[in-house]
ZAMI-612503 format. One line per field, with one value per residue (C-alpha): x, y, z; residue number from 1. Coordinates in steps of 0.5 Angstrom, whole numbers. Layout:
// residues N
X (X / ...) .
Y (Y / ...) .
Z (Z / ...) .
k (NUM / ...) .
//
This chain:
// residues 67
X (225 / 218 / 212 / 210 / 204 / 203 / 205 / 203 / 202 / 203 / 203 / 206 / 206 / 210 / 206 / 211 / 217 / 216 / 209 / 207 / 200 / 200 / 195 / 195 / 191 / 186 / 185 / 179 / 182 / 189 / 194 / 198 / 206 / 210 / 214 / 213 / 217 / 223 / 223 / 222 / 228 / 233 / 232 / 233 / 226 / 223 / 216 / 213 / 214 / 210 / 203 / 201 / 205 / 203 / 206 / 212 / 213 / 218 / 211 / 208 / 213 / 214 / 206 / 206 / 212 / 208 / 202) .
Y (226 / 223 / 221 / 213 / 213 / 205 / 199 / 192 / 188 / 180 / 174 / 168 / 161 / 155 / 149 / 144 / 144 / 150 / 150 / 157 / 160 / 168 / 172 / 179 / 185 / 186 / 178 / 175 / 168 / 166 / 165 / 159 / 159 / 153 / 151 / 148 / 145 / 148 / 152 / 146 / 143 / 149 / 147 / 140 / 138 / 133 / 136 / 129 / 129 / 136 / 134 / 142 / 145 / 152 / 159 / 161 / 168 / 169 / 168 / 173 / 178 / 178 / 178 / 185 / 188 / 186 / 190) .
Z (228 / 225 / 229 / 230 / 226 / 227 / 231 / 229 / 234 / 232 / 236 / 233 / 236 / 234 / 233 / 231 / 226 / 221 / 223 / 226 / 227 / 227 / 230 / 225 / 226 / 221 / 220 / 224 / 223 / 225 / 219 / 218 / 216 / 214 / 209 / 202 / 196 / 195 / 201 / 205 / 201 / 203 / 210 / 209 / 210 / 206 / 203 / 203 / 211 / 212 / 215 / 213 / 208 / 208 / 205 / 208 / 211 / 205 / 200 / 204 / 204 / 196 / 196 / 200 / 196 / 189 / 191) .
k (1 / 2 / 3 / 4 / 5 / 6 / 7 / 8 / 9 / 10 / 11 / 12 / 13 / 14 / 15 / 16 / 17 / 18 / 19 / 20 / 21 / 22 / 23 / 24 / 25 / 26 / 27 / 28 / 29 / 30 / 31 / 32 / 33 / 34 / 35 / 36 / 37 / 38 / 39 / 40 / 41 / 42 / 43 / 44 / 45 / 46 / 47 / 48 / 49 / 50 / 51 / 52 / 53 / 54 / 55 / 56 / 57 / 58 / 59 / 60 / 61 / 62 / 63 / 64 / 65 / 66 / 67) .
//
């Protein structure tokens, strides 16, 4: 069996609706996640009603796999 090399410790606070604030290793400032555009529409959220649209977690996953 392989040895565990790294365990990521992440803390996420849900603020309101889709807005979440994450504290991630390696980041000096909290990172905001939310919804926007087509992602908001998929979840039946009117994008015009989002007070703070931000990248969704899906956007971060896609960016991470593209690097």
